[in-house]
Residue frames as qw, qx, qy, qz and C-alpha x, y, z in Angstrom:
[[0.455, 0.631, 0.203, -0.595, 41.65, 182.28, -163.49],
 [0.544, 0.215, 0.663, 0.467, 41.12, 181.12, -167.05],
 [0.167, 0.690, 0.001, -0.704, 41.16, 184.01, -169.51],
 [0.620, 0.424, 0.572, 0.329, 40.27, 184.15, -173.19],
 [0.010, 0.542, -0.202, -0.816, 41.32, 186.72, -175.78],
 [0.620, 0.556, 0.553, -0.023, 39.07, 186.95, -178.83],
 [0.185, -0.320, 0.453, 0.811, 40.71, 187.96, -182.10],
 [0.507, 0.612, 0.482, -0.368, 37.98, 189.34, -184.39],
 [0.486, 0.286, 0.562, 0.606, 37.81, 189.47, -188.19],
 [0.004, 0.476, 0.083, -0.875, 37.71, 193.17, -189.11],
 [0.071, -0.031, -0.686, -0.723, 36.16, 192.28, -192.45],
 [0.160, -0.596, -0.787, -0.025, 32.82, 191.80, -190.70],
 [0.130, 0.105, -0.064, 0.984, 31.77, 195.44, -190.93],
 [0.437, -0.502, -0.427, -0.613, 27.96, 195.31, -190.64],
 [0.241, -0.441, 0.529, -0.684, 27.12, 196.18, -187.04],
 [0.864, -0.153, 0.114, -0.467, 24.46, 193.47, -186.62],
 [0.903, 0.236, -0.348, 0.088, 26.87, 190.84, -187.93],
 [0.284, 0.491, -0.590, 0.574, 29.63, 192.08, -185.62],
 [0.520, -0.376, 0.412, -0.647, 27.34, 191.87, -182.62],
 [0.962, 0.004, -0.054, -0.268, 26.30, 188.36, -183.59],
 [0.727, 0.387, -0.481, 0.300, 29.96, 187.33, -184.00],
 [0.046, -0.500, 0.570, -0.650, 30.79, 188.75, -180.57],
 [0.751, -0.258, 0.271, -0.545, 27.93, 186.85, -178.94],
 [0.955, 0.165, -0.242, -0.049, 29.04, 183.59, -180.60],
 [0.512, 0.462, -0.549, 0.472, 32.61, 184.09, -179.45],
 [0.323, -0.462, 0.483, -0.669, 31.54, 184.89, -175.90],
 [0.910, -0.121, 0.083, -0.387, 29.42, 181.74, -175.80],
 [0.870, 0.297, -0.359, 0.161, 32.33, 179.64, -177.12],
 [0.233, 0.519, -0.567, 0.595, 34.78, 181.15, -174.61],
 [0.579, -0.378, 0.380, -0.615, 32.38, 180.51, -171.74],
 [0.973, 0.038, -0.083, -0.211, 31.91, 176.92, -172.90],
 [0.709, 0.399, -0.457, 0.359, 35.70, 176.52, -172.84],
 [0.687, -0.475, -0.423, 0.352, 35.70, 177.50, -169.17],
 [0.314, 0.385, -0.106, 0.861, 36.83, 181.11, -169.39],
 [0.274, -0.626, -0.540, 0.492, 36.21, 183.25, -166.31],
 [0.002, 0.777, -0.019, -0.630, 37.15, 186.43, -168.19],
 [0.641, 0.455, 0.479, 0.391, 37.00, 187.28, -171.91],
 [0.141, -0.644, 0.123, 0.742, 38.86, 190.18, -173.57],
 [0.587, 0.648, 0.454, 0.173, 37.70, 191.57, -176.94],
 [0.528, 0.206, 0.156, 0.809, 39.45, 194.08, -179.24],
 [0.055, -0.337, -0.123, 0.932, 39.35, 197.87, -179.30],
 [0.445, 0.306, -0.081, -0.838, 36.02, 199.28, -180.54],
 [0.207, 0.002, 0.971, 0.117, 34.76, 195.74, -180.98],
 [0.411, 0.532, 0.677, -0.302, 31.03, 196.42, -181.54],
 [0.404, 0.828, 0.048, -0.386, 31.50, 198.99, -184.31],
 [0.817, 0.318, 0.125, 0.465, 34.89, 198.02, -185.71],
 [0.462, -0.517, 0.004, 0.720, 37.91, 200.30, -185.39],
 [0.275, -0.029, 0.446, 0.852, 37.80, 201.70, -188.92],
 [0.108, 0.685, 0.712, 0.111, 34.19, 202.87, -188.95],
 [0.240, 0.283, 0.084, 0.925, 35.26, 206.52, -188.55],
 [0.243, -0.207, 0.125, -0.939, 32.60, 209.14, -187.85],
 [0.694, -0.288, -0.503, -0.427, 29.96, 206.42, -187.49],
 [0.556, -0.149, -0.677, 0.459, 31.66, 205.41, -184.23],
 [0.048, -0.045, -0.325, 0.943, 31.03, 208.86, -182.81],
 [0.440, -0.144, -0.283, -0.840, 27.55, 209.19, -184.31],
 [0.753, -0.259, -0.533, -0.286, 26.36, 205.94, -182.72],
 [0.327, 0.132, -0.705, 0.616, 28.19, 206.27, -179.39],
 [0.530, -0.636, -0.426, -0.364, 25.84, 205.97, -176.44],
 [0.326, -0.677, 0.419, -0.510, 25.96, 206.87, -172.78],
 [0.010, -0.334, 0.915, -0.224, 27.18, 204.21, -170.36],
 [0.543, 0.068, 0.664, -0.510, 23.80, 202.89, -169.27],
 [0.783, 0.475, 0.117, -0.384, 22.47, 202.28, -172.77],
 [0.468, 0.673, -0.555, -0.143, 25.72, 201.49, -174.58],
 [0.024, 0.393, -0.897, 0.203, 26.71, 198.70, -172.19],
 [0.719, -0.066, 0.363, -0.589, 23.34, 197.08, -171.54],
 [0.880, 0.301, -0.273, -0.246, 23.62, 194.42, -174.26],
 [0.557, 0.424, -0.660, 0.274, 27.05, 193.28, -173.12],
 [0.250, -0.336, 0.656, -0.628, 26.30, 193.41, -169.42],
 [0.848, 0.026, 0.143, -0.509, 23.30, 191.18, -170.07],
 [0.815, 0.360, -0.454, -0.013, 25.59, 188.75, -171.91],
 [0.182, 0.442, -0.730, 0.489, 28.01, 188.70, -168.96],
 [0.551, -0.188, 0.500, -0.642, 25.14, 187.94, -166.58],
 [0.898, 0.181, -0.066, -0.396, 23.68, 185.26, -168.83],
 [0.788, 0.377, -0.470, 0.125, 26.99, 183.46, -169.43],
 [0.771, -0.629, -0.014, 0.096, 28.40, 183.95, -165.94],
 [0.743, 0.097, 0.038, 0.661, 31.65, 185.48, -167.18],
 [0.144, -0.791, -0.010, 0.594, 33.43, 188.82, -166.94],
 [0.624, 0.594, 0.339, 0.378, 33.83, 190.68, -170.24],
 [0.232, -0.659, 0.126, 0.704, 36.34, 193.36, -171.19],
 [0.553, 0.532, 0.509, 0.388, 35.75, 195.08, -174.50],
 [0.192, -0.224, 0.111, 0.949, 36.74, 198.25, -176.28],
 [0.140, 0.689, 0.663, 0.258, 33.87, 200.50, -177.30],
 [0.102, 0.356, 0.031, 0.929, 32.96, 204.17, -177.69],
 [0.269, -0.619, -0.671, 0.306, 31.17, 205.83, -174.78],
 [0.066, 0.695, 0.189, 0.691, 29.57, 209.27, -174.93],
 [0.429, -0.460, -0.481, 0.611, 30.26, 211.59, -171.98],
 [0.036, 0.939, 0.258, -0.225, 29.48, 215.28, -171.35],
 [0.259, -0.716, 0.372, 0.531, 33.03, 216.06, -172.51],
 [0.385, 0.522, -0.584, -0.488, 32.86, 214.14, -175.78],
 [0.965, 0.074, -0.150, -0.203, 33.34, 210.51, -176.83],
 [0.416, -0.627, 0.659, -0.006, 35.79, 208.20, -175.08],
 [0.707, 0.309, -0.627, -0.106, 37.65, 205.34, -176.72],
 [0.542, -0.523, 0.459, -0.470, 37.01, 203.16, -173.69],
 [0.397, 0.064, -0.915, 0.042, 37.62, 199.76, -172.22],
 [0.651, -0.374, 0.085, -0.656, 34.64, 198.45, -170.27],
 [0.170, 0.125, -0.953, 0.219, 34.81, 195.70, -167.69],
 [0.678, -0.205, -0.114, -0.697, 31.44, 194.02, -167.18],
 [0.149, 0.128, -0.950, 0.245, 31.10, 191.39, -164.49],
 [0.446, -0.464, -0.703, -0.303, 27.94, 189.56, -163.40],
 [0.508, -0.703, -0.483, 0.122, 26.15, 191.35, -160.59],
 [0.463, -0.451, -0.067, 0.760, 28.58, 194.30, -160.56],
 [0.250, 0.897, 0.104, -0.350, 28.41, 197.85, -161.87],
 [0.757, 0.557, 0.037, 0.339, 30.33, 198.50, -165.11],
 [0.498, -0.661, 0.166, 0.536, 33.91, 199.72, -164.77],
 [0.590, 0.777, 0.137, 0.170, 35.22, 202.07, -167.47],
 [0.507, -0.506, 0.238, 0.656, 38.65, 203.29, -168.49],
 [0.487, 0.860, 0.087, -0.123, 39.11, 205.95, -171.19],
 [0.819, 0.224, 0.083, 0.522, 42.15, 205.54, -173.44],
 [0.304, -0.839, 0.004, 0.451, 44.72, 208.14, -172.47],
 [0.250, -0.473, 0.546, 0.645, 47.19, 207.88, -175.35],
 [0.691, 0.609, 0.275, -0.276, 45.21, 208.40, -178.56],
 [0.604, -0.157, 0.569, 0.536, 47.03, 207.17, -181.65],
 [0.297, 0.143, 0.565, 0.756, 47.43, 209.46, -184.65],
 [0.212, 0.041, -0.098, -0.971, 45.17, 211.99, -186.29],
 [0.452, -0.259, -0.735, -0.433, 42.42, 209.41, -186.86],
 [0.470, -0.469, -0.699, 0.267, 41.79, 208.81, -183.16],
 [0.215, -0.281, -0.269, 0.896, 42.49, 212.39, -182.12],
 [0.221, -0.076, -0.340, -0.911, 39.82, 213.57, -184.56],
 [0.548, -0.336, -0.663, -0.384, 37.20, 211.24, -183.08],
 [0.687, -0.479, -0.525, 0.149, 37.81, 210.91, -179.36],
 [0.246, -0.870, 0.222, -0.366, 38.51, 212.86, -176.21],
 [0.528, 0.295, -0.721, 0.338, 41.65, 211.55, -174.45],
 [0.710, -0.589, -0.386, 0.001, 41.17, 210.10, -171.00],
 [0.106, 0.724, -0.388, 0.560, 42.86, 211.76, -168.05],
 [0.679, -0.514, 0.355, -0.386, 42.42, 209.18, -165.27],
 [0.006, 0.385, -0.923, -0.006, 44.48, 206.10, -164.40],
 [0.609, -0.120, -0.701, -0.352, 42.87, 202.72, -164.82],
 [0.692, -0.450, 0.304, -0.475, 40.90, 201.38, -161.88],
 [0.211, 0.269, -0.939, 0.046, 41.92, 197.97, -160.56],
 [0.776, -0.141, 0.030, -0.614, 39.13, 195.42, -160.16],
 [0.305, -0.280, 0.905, -0.101, 39.29, 191.94, -158.67],
 [0.803, 0.218, -0.242, -0.499, 38.04, 189.19, -160.97],
 [0.961, 0.003, -0.277, -0.012, 38.24, 185.51, -159.96],
 [0.784, -0.538, -0.010, 0.308, 40.78, 186.40, -157.29],
 [0.612, 0.061, 0.173, 0.770, 43.12, 188.42, -159.51],
 [0.023, -0.776, -0.158, 0.610, 43.52, 192.20, -159.55],
 [0.551, 0.430, 0.534, 0.476, 42.89, 193.43, -163.09],
 [0.028, -0.636, 0.017, 0.771, 43.78, 196.77, -164.67],
 [0.601, 0.659, 0.449, 0.062, 42.69, 198.15, -168.04],
 [0.125, -0.531, 0.337, 0.767, 44.58, 199.82, -170.88],
 [0.702, 0.618, 0.313, -0.167, 43.65, 200.32, -174.55],
 [0.762, 0.585, 0.089, 0.262, 46.00, 199.59, -177.47],
 [0.426, 0.688, -0.228, 0.542, 48.65, 202.37, -177.69],
 [0.511, -0.770, 0.198, -0.326, 48.54, 202.80, -173.90],
 [0.941, -0.291, 0.135, 0.108, 50.40, 199.53, -173.34],
 [0.737, 0.452, -0.060, 0.499, 53.36, 200.76, -175.38],
 [0.034, -0.776, 0.270, -0.569, 54.07, 203.37, -172.69],
 [0.577, -0.007, -0.736, 0.355, 56.00, 201.68, -169.87],
 [0.074, -0.187, 0.432, -0.879, 54.89, 204.32, -167.38],
 [0.668, -0.165, -0.093, -0.720, 51.23, 203.32, -167.64],
 [0.839, -0.047, -0.540, -0.049, 51.99, 199.63, -167.12],
 [0.427, 0.139, -0.626, 0.637, 54.36, 200.31, -164.24],
 [0.328, -0.269, 0.232, -0.875, 51.72, 202.46, -162.54],
 [0.836, -0.178, -0.236, -0.462, 49.28, 199.55, -162.57],
 [0.767, 0.064, -0.585, 0.256, 51.93, 197.14, -161.33],
 [0.198, 0.224, -0.527, 0.795, 52.92, 199.41, -158.45],
 [0.513, -0.207, 0.167, -0.816, 49.25, 199.71, -157.48],
 [0.495, -0.154, 0.795, -0.315, 49.01, 195.93, -157.19],
 [0.782, 0.362, -0.136, -0.488, 47.64, 194.71, -160.53],
 [0.669, -0.189, 0.711, 0.109, 48.17, 191.02, -161.33],
 [0.504, 0.374, 0.680, 0.378, 46.89, 191.35, -164.90],
 [0.144, 0.478, -0.102, -0.861, 46.64, 194.10, -167.52],
 [0.513, 0.471, 0.717, 0.039, 43.76, 193.62, -169.97],
 [0.056, -0.489, 0.295, 0.819, 44.26, 195.36, -173.31],
 [0.614, 0.636, 0.467, -0.033, 41.69, 195.65, -176.11],
 [0.253, -0.523, 0.397, 0.710, 43.68, 196.73, -179.16],
 [0.694, 0.677, 0.231, -0.079, 43.45, 197.55, -182.86],
 [0.460, -0.556, 0.458, 0.519, 47.09, 197.13, -183.87],
 [0.624, 0.706, -0.096, -0.320, 47.57, 198.20, -187.50],
 [0.949, 0.097, 0.184, 0.237, 49.58, 195.86, -189.69],
 [0.299, 0.878, -0.355, 0.119, 53.28, 196.69, -190.10],
 [0.701, 0.223, -0.559, 0.382, 56.74, 195.37, -189.27],
 [0.025, -0.377, 0.486, -0.788, 56.69, 197.57, -186.19],
 [0.735, -0.259, 0.064, -0.624, 53.33, 196.17, -185.16],
 [0.900, 0.050, -0.432, 0.013, 54.68, 192.63, -185.44],
 [0.414, 0.297, -0.575, 0.640, 57.49, 193.65, -183.09],
 [0.380, -0.362, 0.296, -0.798, 54.98, 195.13, -180.62],
 [0.883, -0.165, -0.108, -0.426, 52.88, 191.96, -180.50],
 [0.903, 0.107, -0.383, 0.166, 55.82, 189.55, -180.38],
 [0.580, 0.167, -0.416, 0.680, 58.23, 191.53, -178.20],
 [0.090, -0.411, 0.217, -0.881, 56.88, 194.68, -176.53],
 [0.724, -0.415, -0.144, -0.531, 53.82, 193.03, -174.97],
 [0.888, -0.192, -0.374, 0.187, 55.81, 190.13, -173.41],
 [0.437, 0.241, -0.359, 0.788, 58.42, 192.62, -172.18],
 [0.358, -0.495, 0.066, -0.789, 55.69, 194.68, -170.47],
 [0.879, -0.359, -0.238, -0.205, 54.64, 191.48, -168.69],
 [0.811, 0.027, -0.354, 0.464, 58.25, 190.64, -167.73],
 [0.284, 0.357, -0.276, 0.846, 59.38, 194.07, -166.55],
 [0.435, -0.407, 0.150, -0.789, 56.28, 194.41, -164.36],
 [0.046, 0.080, -0.966, 0.242, 56.04, 190.75, -163.31],
 [0.536, 0.287, 0.484, -0.629, 52.38, 190.42, -164.24],
 [0.472, 0.327, 0.776, 0.262, 50.18, 188.99, -167.00],
 [0.227, 0.419, -0.160, -0.865, 49.18, 190.94, -170.11],
 [0.476, 0.409, 0.777, 0.049, 46.17, 189.90, -172.19],
 [0.053, 0.471, -0.295, -0.830, 46.21, 191.63, -175.60],
 [0.516, 0.436, 0.737, -0.021, 43.22, 191.12, -177.95],
 [0.007, -0.403, 0.373, 0.836, 43.45, 192.42, -181.54],
 [0.733, 0.532, 0.136, -0.401, 41.52, 192.47, -184.78],
 [0.476, -0.186, 0.698, 0.502, 42.76, 190.67, -187.89],
 [0.404, 0.555, 0.641, 0.343, 42.10, 191.18, -191.59],
 [0.137, 0.019, 0.136, 0.981, 40.96, 194.52, -193.00],
 [0.185, 0.638, 0.637, -0.391, 37.89, 196.73, -192.66],
 [0.430, 0.740, 0.370, 0.360, 38.63, 198.82, -195.75],
 [0.075, -0.974, 0.109, -0.181, 40.16, 201.64, -193.72],
 [0.208, -0.706, 0.665, -0.127, 42.89, 199.71, -191.92],
 [0.835, 0.106, -0.540, -0.011, 44.58, 196.31, -192.04],
 [0.598, -0.686, 0.286, -0.300, 45.35, 194.73, -188.67],
 [0.137, 0.581, -0.798, 0.089, 48.25, 192.72, -187.36],
 [0.887, -0.193, -0.383, -0.173, 46.35, 190.00, -185.52],
 [0.560, 0.243, -0.615, 0.499, 48.78, 188.14, -183.24],
 [0.586, -0.661, 0.038, -0.467, 46.70, 188.52, -180.10],
 [0.550, 0.267, -0.689, 0.389, 48.76, 187.29, -177.17],
 [0.690, -0.697, -0.050, -0.191, 48.61, 186.30, -173.51],
 [0.503, 0.517, -0.521, 0.456, 51.98, 186.88, -171.85],
 [0.768, -0.503, -0.372, 0.138, 53.18, 185.71, -168.44],
 [0.345, -0.927, 0.132, 0.058, 55.25, 187.46, -165.73],
 [0.669, -0.389, 0.462, 0.432, 58.40, 185.63, -166.88],
 [0.158, 0.593, -0.401, -0.680, 57.96, 187.05, -170.40],
 [0.170, 0.008, 0.935, 0.310, 56.88, 183.78, -171.96],
 [0.493, 0.034, -0.290, -0.820, 53.85, 183.62, -174.24],
 [0.444, 0.027, 0.815, -0.371, 51.11, 181.41, -172.83],
 [0.520, 0.517, 0.678, 0.050, 48.90, 181.63, -175.92],
 [0.015, 0.480, -0.266, -0.836, 48.95, 183.50, -179.22],
 [0.669, 0.581, 0.420, -0.197, 46.92, 183.83, -182.40],
 [0.607, 0.172, 0.444, 0.636, 48.10, 184.05, -185.99],
 [0.094, -0.243, 0.127, 0.957, 48.17, 187.14, -188.18],
 [0.200, -0.012, -0.563, -0.802, 45.24, 186.43, -190.46],
 [0.444, -0.337, -0.764, -0.326, 42.40, 184.46, -188.88],
 [0.545, -0.553, 0.104, -0.622, 39.82, 185.04, -186.18],
 [0.596, 0.056, -0.759, 0.256, 40.59, 182.99, -183.09],
 [0.613, -0.721, 0.040, -0.322, 39.95, 182.44, -179.41],
 [0.546, 0.334, -0.649, 0.412, 43.07, 181.90, -177.33],
 [0.706, -0.646, -0.124, -0.263, 42.95, 180.75, -173.72],
 [0.473, 0.343, -0.637, 0.503, 45.34, 180.50, -170.79],
 [0.653, -0.638, -0.398, 0.086, 45.25, 179.79, -167.08],
 [0.157, 0.717, -0.282, 0.617, 46.66, 182.68, -165.02],
 [0.796, -0.522, -0.277, 0.131, 48.26, 181.66, -161.72],
 [0.061, 0.901, -0.306, 0.300, 50.48, 184.34, -160.15],
 [0.715, -0.572, 0.397, -0.059, 51.81, 181.85, -157.58],
 [0.930, 0.203, 0.199, 0.232, 53.48, 179.88, -160.38],
 [0.523, 0.684, -0.065, 0.504, 55.82, 182.84, -161.06],
 [0.546, -0.835, 0.025, 0.067, 57.13, 183.46, -157.55],
 [0.770, -0.223, 0.247, 0.545, 60.64, 182.45, -158.59],
 [0.436, 0.557, 0.291, 0.644, 60.58, 184.91, -161.48],
 [0.204, -0.922, -0.119, -0.307, 59.57, 187.74, -159.14],
 [0.711, -0.642, 0.126, 0.260, 62.34, 186.81, -156.71],
 [0.712, 0.020, 0.317, 0.626, 64.91, 186.79, -159.51],
 [0.225, 0.410, 0.312, 0.827, 63.64, 190.00, -161.12],
 [0.238, -0.624, -0.609, 0.427, 62.50, 192.23, -158.21],
 [0.211, 0.385, 0.242, 0.865, 61.78, 195.34, -160.27],
 [0.354, -0.729, -0.343, -0.475, 58.73, 196.41, -158.30],
 [0.710, -0.594, -0.254, 0.279, 60.29, 195.81, -154.89],
 [0.561, -0.091, 0.034, 0.822, 63.35, 197.84, -155.85],
 [0.032, 0.531, 0.304, 0.790, 61.23, 200.64, -157.30],
 [0.522, -0.754, -0.332, -0.222, 59.17, 200.82, -154.12],
 [0.729, -0.426, -0.167, 0.509, 62.32, 200.78, -152.01],
 [0.407, 0.153, 0.120, 0.893, 63.86, 203.67, -153.93],
 [0.197, -0.669, -0.340, -0.631, 60.66, 205.66, -153.64],
 [0.651, -0.699, -0.290, 0.052, 60.60, 205.15, -149.87],
 [0.666, -0.222, -0.050, 0.710, 64.27, 206.16, -149.61],
 [0.239, 0.396, 0.234, 0.855, 63.66, 209.28, -151.68],
 [0.348, -0.726, -0.279, -0.524, 60.89, 210.47, -149.40]]
């Protein structure tokens, strides 16, 4: 599977302009041969839009229609972060939209800071796992991936790839997360992690950029810089990392211990 991560310029704050930028990036990624495209957290509105995110949040059927149509038209699967209104409140969600398939949603479980906790309802369900182009894909959103338990859960349930829309705020710690934590999550779970961030500033937050695609051996297959919008691409082939899994059998040992304990 060829995957693309789209790093978006947060300085594009007008909603119509953001939507147009997303559509251009999706078209470019499809032209480059991507089977699956991952966009940042709250991509259509921008992460820093505050109460406007909640005020404009729509139910699943209406909120996803534009992007599902794009997936159908381009013949690609799309994962994007966006706000979804539910009877319980508004979710900070990741949506997986594949041609000819019903939308798959995951609500962010680990909300970050007072900003997110004041806007969203935390999710309470594990990510579903969906097969795309022969690979089993799980969803997390931003802060979720920094919790090893959530990544390990997906790995133990058979995920080959974790897809992560993010809005990583700029800091020395954020640089460490992008450069080190994300590849370690891939290594310790022997799977791929695709991490798509914003860059620049929206007036409320500045973002780290450094979107990354990491492999099961911990190596970075593709990465973006800190400051500029970009599309990064990589081919994901789990069979190429069989030796790494044999050398680092974390999942097999975990499963074995669980069986022994029961």
